[in-house]
C-alpha positions in Angstrom: -37.1 10.9 12.2 -37.1 14.2 14.4 -37.4 17.8 12.8 -34.5 19.6 12.5 -35.1 23.1 14.1 -33.2 26.3 13.1 -33.0 28.9 16.2 -35.3 26.7 17.8 -38.2 27.1 15.3 -39.3 24.6 12.7 -38.3 26.0 9.0 -40.8 27.7 7.2 -43.0 25.7 5.3 -42.6 26.1 1.7 -45.4 23.9 0.0 -49.0 26.0 -0.5 -51.0 23.0 0.4 -48.7 22.5 3.7 -48.9 25.9 4.7 -53.0 26.2 4.1 -53.3 22.8 6.2 -51.1 24.6 9.0 -53.6 27.4 8.9 -56.7 25.1 9.1 -55.4 23.4 12.0 -53.7 26.3 13.9 -55.5 27.6 16.7 -52.8 30.3 17.4 -53.3 32.1 13.9 -57.1 31.7 13.1 -56.8 33.9 10.1 -54.3 32.9 7.2 -53.7 34.7 3.8 -53.3 32.1 0.9 -49.6 31.3 0.2 -48.7 32.3 -3.4 -47.5 29.2 -5.5 -43.7 28.9 -6.0 -44.0 29.0 -9.0 -44.5 32.8 -9.7 -41.6 34.0 -11.6 -40.2 30.2 -12.4 -37.5 30.3 -10.1 -34.2 29.1 -11.9 -33.8 25.8 -10.3 -37.7 24.8 -11.5 -36.9 25.1 -15.2 -35.8 22.9 -17.8 -31.9 23.4 -18.1 -28.8 22.0 -19.9 -27.5 20.1 -17.0 -30.2 18.7 -14.7 -29.1 17.1 -11.4 -30.8 15.0 -8.7 -29.4 15.1 -5.3 -30.4 12.3 -2.9 -31.2 13.1 1.0 -34.2 13.1 3.4 -36.4 15.8 5.0 -39.8 16.5 6.2 -42.2 19.5 5.0 -40.1 22.0 3.4 -36.7 20.7 4.9 -34.1 18.8 2.9 -30.7 16.9 4.0 -28.4 15.9 1.6 -27.2 12.1 2.1 -23.4 11.9 3.1 -21.0 9.3 1.4 -21.6 6.4 3.6 -24.6 7.7 5.8 -26.0 4.9 7.7 -30.1 4.7 6.7 -32.6 2.5 7.8 -34.8 0.1 5.7 -38.3 0.6 5.7 -41.7 -1.2 4.2 -41.6 0.0 0.8 -45.6 1.1 -0.6 -44.5 -1.0 -4.1 -44.0 -3.8 -2.0 -41.0 -5.4 0.2 -38.7 -3.2 1.8 -36.0 -0.1 0.7 -34.6 3.0 1.8 -37.0 6.3 2.2 -35.4 9.1 -0.1 -36.3 12.7 -0.9 -34.9 13.7 -4.3 -33.9 17.6 -4.7 -33.5 18.5 -8.6 -32.5 21.3 -10.9 -32.7 21.7 -14.4 -36.1 19.7 -14.8 -39.6 21.4 -15.0 -41.2 21.6 -11.5 -44.3 23.3 -10.7 -47.5 22.6 -8.7 -48.7 20.7 -11.8 -45.9 18.9 -12.6 -46.0 14.8 -13.1 -42.5 12.8 -13.4 -41.4 9.5 -14.1 -38.9 8.2 -11.6 -36.9 5.1 -11.6 -35.5 4.1 -8.3 -32.8 1.5 -8.1 -30.4 0.2 -5.6 -27.2 -1.8 -6.4 -25.2 -3.9 -4.1 -21.5 -4.8 -4.9 -22.2 -3.5 -8.2 -25.3 -5.5 -8.8 -28.6 -4.9 -9.3 -30.7 -5.2 -6.0 -34.2 -4.0 -6.8 -35.8 -1.3 -9.1 -38.8 0.0 -9.6 -40.7 2.7 -11.9 -42.9 5.2 -10.1 -45.5 7.0 -12.6 -47.2 10.4 -12.2 -44.9 11.4 -9.3 -45.3 15.2 -7.9 -42.5 17.2 -8.8 -43.0 20.3 -6.9 -40.9 23.3 -6.8 -39.8 24.7 -3.6 -38.8 28.0 -4.9 -35.2 27.2 -5.5 -35.3 23.7 -7.0 -37.8 20.9 -7.6 -38.5 18.2 -5.2 -39.8 14.6 -5.2 -40.6 13.5 -1.9 -42.5 10.3 -0.4 -40.1 7.8 -2.5 -38.6 4.4 -1.3 -35.7 3.4 -3.2 -36.7 -0.5 -3.2 -35.4 -3.7 -2.7 -36.2 -6.5 -4.9 -38.7 -8.5 -2.8 -38.1 -11.9 -3.8 -34.5 -11.5 -2.4 -35.0 -9.5 0.4 -38.3 -10.4 1.4 -37.3 -12.6 4.6 -36.1 -11.2 8.0 -32.8 -13.3 7.8 -32.4 -12.0 4.0 -33.0 -8.0 5.6 -30.8 -8.8 8.7 -28.0 -9.8 6.4 -28.0 -6.1 4.9 -27.3 -4.6 8.1 -23.8 -2.6 7.7 -23.8 -3.3 3.8 -23.1 -0.3 2.0 -25.4 0.3 -1.2 -25.8 2.7 -4.1 -29.2 4.2 -4.3 -29.9 5.5 -7.5 -32.9 7.8 -8.6 -33.8 8.9 -12.3 -36.3 11.6 -12.6 -37.8 12.6 -16.5 -39.9 15.5 -16.1 -42.9 16.6 -18.4 -40.7 17.4 -21.3 -38.7 14.1 -21.3 -35.7 15.9 -19.8 -33.8 13.6 -17.3 -31.8 13.8 -14.3 -29.7 11.2 -12.7 -28.6 11.0 -9.3 -26.7 8.1 -6.7 -25.3 8.1 -3.5 -23.5 5.3 -1.6 -24.9 4.5 1.9 -24.7 2.3 4.7 -28.0 0.1 5.3 -29.0 -0.3 8.7 -31.4 -2.6 9.8 -33.0 -2.1 13.1 -32.2 0.5 15.6 
């Protein structure tokens, strides 16, 4: 995956921890001021609201790019075992800050049937200043059904629905789903 640039530069980092690491490892700028946390003033997209949303996409650092309908997405090794699609989720209407943790349900449907689902507990639900962000999640495929090379190769070009449900600290939940086309290999 390559980083998207804006006017030839990488987008500014929005997460204080990443910005701090950039300061530590940057030889070009030996002194760095601490970045204020994004929670100052509780941006509207990072507080609980009446109509929570979850949008699925991908990105690196503070960047987020929404999936488009039918977009080709690669399958990778999933941390919960087996394989799946790496996803980043952007939320509104859910409480998100430096200390927020969420319960996240990830699921995949193929032809309207369950193709795998997993629960992720204590996932960080950070605020990027405008919305909540859940990163480093993989919407998995059932490893008992899609654990062999032949089973994975059969998924190439198949449309699947990726589903992510996020429940914040206050038991407020948001739901997002996206139809994508699975891509196996290059």
